[in-house]
Residue frames as qw, qx, qy, qz and C-alpha x, y, z in Angstrom:
[[0.397, -0.397, -0.755, -0.340, 99.07, -56.93, 194.79],
 [0.097, -0.134, 0.520, -0.838, 96.81, -55.70, 197.32],
 [0.419, -0.434, -0.738, -0.301, 93.75, -56.93, 199.00],
 [0.203, -0.296, 0.410, -0.838, 91.67, -55.04, 201.60],
 [0.305, -0.289, -0.907, 0.023, 89.72, -57.25, 203.85],
 [0.372, -0.744, -0.411, -0.374, 86.74, -56.28, 205.95],
 [0.675, -0.581, -0.278, 0.360, 88.91, -56.06, 208.99],
 [0.010, 0.990, -0.114, -0.081, 90.87, -53.08, 207.53],
 [0.571, -0.459, 0.533, 0.424, 94.04, -55.00, 206.88],
 [0.594, 0.714, -0.223, -0.297, 95.51, -54.52, 203.45],
 [0.853, -0.111, 0.423, 0.286, 97.48, -57.59, 201.87],
 [0.331, 0.860, -0.313, -0.228, 100.35, -56.62, 199.76],
 [0.922, 0.215, -0.096, 0.308, 103.05, -58.58, 197.95],
 [0.631, -0.510, 0.024, 0.585, 106.57, -57.78, 199.02],
 [0.413, 0.240, 0.375, 0.795, 107.15, -56.07, 195.68],
 [0.109, -0.770, -0.393, -0.492, 104.08, -53.75, 196.13],
 [0.586, -0.746, -0.221, 0.226, 105.03, -53.07, 199.76],
 [0.590, -0.280, 0.167, 0.738, 108.57, -51.99, 198.78],
 [0.242, 0.450, 0.430, 0.744, 107.26, -49.82, 195.95],
 [0.266, -0.826, -0.337, -0.366, 104.86, -47.98, 198.12],
 [0.657, -0.634, -0.098, 0.395, 107.45, -47.66, 200.92],
 [0.532, -0.045, 0.220, 0.816, 109.87, -46.16, 198.48],
 [0.022, 0.672, 0.401, 0.622, 107.14, -43.67, 197.20],
 [0.486, -0.824, -0.291, -0.014, 106.52, -42.71, 200.78],
 [0.623, -0.486, 0.026, 0.613, 110.04, -42.09, 201.63],
 [0.350, 0.250, 0.314, 0.846, 110.59, -39.99, 198.43],
 [0.151, -0.767, -0.390, -0.487, 107.43, -37.91, 199.18],
 [0.582, -0.763, -0.215, 0.183, 108.54, -37.35, 202.78],
 [0.616, -0.375, 0.206, 0.661, 112.10, -36.44, 201.78],
 [0.299, 0.044, 0.509, 0.806, 112.79, -35.18, 198.26],
 [0.005, -0.592, -0.663, -0.458, 109.17, -34.40, 197.48],
 [0.303, -0.856, -0.368, 0.201, 108.53, -32.26, 200.46],
 [0.445, -0.486, 0.158, 0.735, 111.92, -30.37, 199.96],
 [0.241, 0.215, 0.555, 0.766, 111.10, -29.66, 196.31],
 [0.123, -0.771, -0.559, -0.279, 107.67, -28.27, 197.14],
 [0.433, -0.756, -0.180, 0.457, 109.19, -26.18, 199.88],
 [0.385, -0.199, 0.345, 0.832, 111.71, -24.72, 197.39],
 [0.096, 0.468, 0.611, 0.631, 108.89, -23.92, 194.91],
 [0.284, -0.844, -0.454, -0.024, 106.83, -22.17, 197.63],
 [0.447, -0.668, -0.013, 0.594, 109.83, -20.20, 198.83],
 [0.326, 0.036, 0.460, 0.825, 110.74, -19.14, 195.21],
 [0.016, -0.653, -0.592, -0.472, 107.16, -18.03, 194.62],
 [0.391, -0.800, -0.336, 0.306, 107.18, -16.09, 197.91],
 [0.454, -0.337, 0.175, 0.806, 110.22, -14.17, 196.71],
 [0.221, 0.395, 0.543, 0.707, 108.16, -12.85, 193.83],
 [0.100, -0.120, 0.160, -0.975, 106.16, -10.66, 196.13],
 [0.562, -0.036, 0.117, -0.818, 102.38, -10.19, 196.40],
 [0.144, -0.003, 0.989, -0.024, 100.99, -13.67, 197.37],
 [0.517, 0.408, 0.487, -0.574, 97.36, -12.67, 196.62],
 [0.691, 0.644, -0.044, -0.325, 97.88, -12.66, 192.77],
 [0.013, 0.606, -0.779, -0.161, 100.78, -15.04, 192.65],
 [0.886, 0.154, -0.177, -0.401, 99.69, -18.05, 190.70],
 [0.602, 0.325, -0.696, 0.220, 102.93, -20.00, 191.15],
 [0.092, -0.285, 0.716, -0.631, 102.60, -19.70, 194.98],
 [0.704, -0.010, 0.304, -0.641, 99.01, -20.91, 195.02],
 [0.834, 0.289, -0.420, -0.211, 99.83, -23.76, 192.68],
 [0.368, 0.361, -0.757, 0.401, 102.76, -24.79, 194.85],
 [0.350, -0.190, 0.603, -0.691, 100.51, -24.65, 198.06],
 [0.848, 0.117, -0.016, -0.517, 97.91, -26.81, 196.28],
 [0.728, 0.351, -0.587, 0.047, 100.60, -29.29, 195.33],
 [0.058, 0.331, -0.765, 0.549, 101.78, -29.34, 198.90],
 [0.642, -0.079, 0.378, -0.662, 98.24, -30.19, 200.16],
 [0.896, 0.257, -0.242, -0.269, 97.97, -33.01, 197.61],
 [0.470, 0.430, -0.716, 0.286, 101.51, -34.24, 198.60],
 [0.229, -0.274, 0.674, -0.647, 100.54, -34.33, 202.37],
 [0.814, 0.017, 0.172, -0.555, 97.32, -36.10, 201.62],
 [0.830, 0.340, -0.436, -0.071, 99.11, -38.74, 199.61],
 [0.228, 0.418, -0.756, 0.450, 101.67, -39.19, 202.39],
 [0.512, -0.169, 0.561, -0.628, 98.90, -39.78, 204.92],
 [0.884, 0.198, -0.089, -0.415, 97.20, -42.28, 202.51],
 [0.688, 0.389, -0.602, 0.118, 100.46, -44.24, 202.09],
 [0.067, -0.374, 0.725, -0.574, 101.13, -44.18, 205.81],
 [0.701, -0.049, 0.382, -0.600, 97.73, -45.74, 206.55],
 [0.874, 0.320, -0.290, -0.223, 98.02, -48.30, 203.73],
 [0.516, 0.411, -0.698, 0.277, 101.44, -49.42, 204.92],
 [0.272, -0.351, 0.618, -0.648, 100.42, -49.31, 208.56],
 [0.804, 0.056, 0.344, -0.481, 97.54, -51.76, 207.90],
 [0.615, 0.498, -0.559, -0.248, 99.59, -53.85, 205.39],
 [0.809, -0.262, 0.526, -0.014, 100.13, -57.60, 205.76],
 [0.289, 0.645, -0.616, -0.349, 102.87, -58.79, 203.39],
 [0.742, -0.049, 0.659, -0.111, 102.44, -62.09, 201.75],
 [0.202, -0.121, 0.766, 0.598, 102.42, -63.94, 198.47],
 [0.473, 0.098, -0.353, -0.801, 99.98, -63.73, 195.63],
 [0.816, -0.002, 0.332, -0.474, 96.93, -66.05, 195.79],
 [0.219, -0.296, 0.903, 0.220, 97.92, -69.65, 195.04],
 [0.465, 0.386, 0.790, -0.106, 94.45, -70.95, 194.14],
 [0.073, -0.201, 0.443, 0.871, 94.14, -70.11, 190.45],
 [0.128, -0.333, -0.794, -0.491, 90.45, -70.80, 189.95],
 [0.219, -0.708, -0.637, 0.213, 88.58, -69.01, 192.80],
 [0.149, 0.748, 0.122, 0.636, 87.75, -65.29, 192.43],
 [0.544, -0.722, -0.251, 0.345, 89.18, -63.22, 195.20],
 [0.027, 0.983, -0.137, -0.122, 91.25, -60.10, 195.64],
 [0.278, -0.636, 0.639, 0.332, 94.45, -60.23, 193.79],
 [0.603, 0.180, 0.752, 0.199, 93.06, -62.26, 191.00],
 [0.215, 0.263, -0.461, -0.820, 92.82, -61.35, 187.19],
 [0.491, 0.316, 0.743, -0.327, 89.31, -62.29, 186.31],
 [0.170, 0.035, -0.616, -0.768, 87.74, -62.96, 182.92],
 [0.260, 0.383, 0.790, -0.402, 83.99, -62.81, 183.03],
 [0.005, 0.460, 0.639, 0.616, 80.92, -62.27, 180.83],
 [0.021, -0.406, -0.501, 0.764, 79.26, -59.26, 182.17],
 [0.419, 0.609, 0.273, -0.616, 76.00, -58.30, 180.64],
 [0.828, 0.497, 0.259, -0.030, 76.80, -60.27, 177.59],
 [0.456, 0.809, -0.325, 0.179, 80.26, -58.80, 176.94],
 [0.894, -0.116, -0.229, 0.367, 83.58, -60.43, 177.98],
 [0.097, -0.937, 0.236, -0.240, 85.73, -58.38, 180.39],
 [0.823, -0.013, -0.373, 0.430, 89.15, -59.03, 181.83],
 [0.194, -0.839, 0.088, -0.501, 90.02, -57.19, 185.01],
 [0.374, 0.191, -0.714, 0.560, 91.95, -57.12, 188.21],
 [0.581, -0.694, -0.349, -0.242, 89.99, -57.58, 191.41],
 [0.680, -0.304, -0.317, 0.587, 91.81, -55.65, 194.11],
 [0.234, -0.824, -0.154, 0.492, 93.41, -52.28, 194.68],
 [0.494, 0.852, 0.047, 0.168, 94.33, -49.56, 192.25],
 [0.283, -0.862, 0.412, 0.089, 97.46, -48.88, 194.25],
 [0.618, -0.316, 0.694, 0.191, 98.82, -52.16, 193.22],
 [0.645, 0.464, 0.580, 0.179, 97.31, -52.49, 189.75],
 [0.081, 0.887, -0.032, -0.453, 98.64, -49.08, 188.79],
 [0.119, -0.559, 0.644, 0.509, 101.28, -50.43, 186.46],
 [0.356, 0.165, 0.902, 0.181, 98.88, -52.48, 184.36],
 [0.227, -0.035, -0.461, -0.857, 96.56, -51.95, 181.42],
 [0.258, -0.402, -0.878, -0.027, 93.86, -53.96, 183.22],
 [0.385, -0.610, -0.081, -0.687, 90.80, -52.16, 184.61],
 [0.202, 0.097, -0.811, 0.540, 90.75, -52.52, 188.41],
 [0.563, -0.531, -0.327, -0.543, 87.56, -53.32, 190.40],
 [0.227, -0.411, 0.668, -0.578, 87.47, -53.28, 194.17],
 [0.249, -0.147, -0.957, 0.014, 86.23, -56.43, 195.85],
 [0.069, 0.454, 0.621, -0.635, 83.70, -54.16, 197.61],
 [0.302, 0.183, -0.348, -0.868, 82.30, -52.90, 194.27],
 [0.792, 0.135, 0.230, -0.549, 78.95, -54.40, 193.27],
 [0.790, 0.399, -0.443, -0.144, 80.68, -56.51, 190.58],
 [0.270, 0.455, -0.770, 0.355, 83.44, -57.56, 192.92],
 [0.433, -0.169, 0.654, -0.596, 81.13, -58.49, 195.73],
 [0.841, 0.204, 0.014, -0.501, 78.96, -60.50, 193.44],
 [0.841, 0.371, -0.390, -0.048, 81.75, -62.77, 192.17],
 [0.170, -0.610, 0.692, -0.347, 83.99, -63.11, 195.31],
 [0.569, -0.186, 0.741, -0.304, 84.34, -66.90, 195.96],
 [0.828, 0.436, 0.142, -0.323, 83.01, -67.95, 192.54],
 [0.540, -0.233, 0.690, 0.423, 84.81, -70.36, 190.17],
 [0.151, 0.230, -0.624, -0.732, 84.88, -70.67, 186.35],
 [0.235, -0.273, -0.872, -0.332, 81.38, -71.42, 185.16],
 [0.146, -0.530, -0.671, 0.497, 79.61, -69.84, 188.10],
 [0.013, 0.602, 0.379, 0.702, 76.98, -67.19, 187.54],
 [0.215, -0.492, -0.531, 0.656, 75.92, -64.25, 189.83],
 [0.114, 0.772, 0.386, 0.492, 74.02, -61.08, 189.50],
 [0.322, -0.337, -0.324, 0.823, 74.50, -57.56, 190.95],
 [0.147, 0.873, 0.461, -0.057, 72.48, -54.47, 190.95],
 [0.442, 0.327, 0.101, 0.829, 74.00, -51.48, 188.90],
 [0.068, -0.246, -0.292, 0.922, 73.71, -47.93, 190.17],
 [0.336, -0.064, -0.384, -0.858, 70.78, -47.56, 187.71],
 [0.663, -0.073, 0.459, -0.586, 68.91, -50.30, 189.58],
 [0.806, 0.333, -0.363, -0.328, 69.22, -52.83, 186.74],
 [0.812, -0.352, 0.466, 0.002, 70.23, -56.38, 187.54],
 [0.432, 0.696, -0.532, -0.214, 73.29, -57.43, 185.73],
 [0.993, -0.071, 0.089, -0.041, 74.27, -61.04, 185.07],
 [0.058, 0.765, -0.641, -0.034, 77.94, -62.16, 185.41],
 [1.000, 0.015, 0.007, 0.004, 79.45, -65.50, 184.51],
 [0.410, -0.718, 0.520, 0.216, 82.97, -66.21, 185.65],
 [0.808, 0.510, -0.285, -0.077, 85.06, -67.49, 182.74],
 [0.826, 0.054, -0.360, 0.429, 88.38, -67.74, 184.62],
 [0.369, -0.915, 0.114, -0.113, 90.46, -66.44, 187.53],
 [0.842, 0.206, -0.248, 0.432, 94.14, -66.31, 187.88],
 [0.518, -0.652, -0.132, 0.538, 96.72, -64.77, 190.25],
 [0.241, 0.967, -0.062, 0.053, 97.84, -61.24, 189.29],
 [0.842, -0.158, -0.005, 0.516, 101.61, -61.37, 188.74],
 [0.212, -0.822, 0.024, 0.527, 102.19, -57.68, 188.33]]
């Protein structure tokens, strides 16, 4: 579970922290070594201008390094703790059921990094929907402005801690 607060601190459960730390270590070690081997093998094929394998491996290397930087920053700002205990107030780390524009939705309010292993849609607490319902309880109503400029009504049905 992750929660990013306005101060730039990211709250993670111990499980999420450990999973992201393991991913970082893999990418720094085995991941980098594998890409280096692929680049070297493609280099051995000759002319680099028209070598698709070489260019694909270099692109992959760039994505790998970007993900490493992203994980380093996320873990650097992480605060490890337990999932939210209050099961009826909407906040980061909560699975929310809400009626949005007349349709019932169930989603995780928080970070895609942590909600990645779930079928739930994930909305940031900084999204228009997330910002509108933060701090609300079951039965509370709010509105937010959609990118189209339309006002959308939201009624919170329930909120419960995400258990991964």
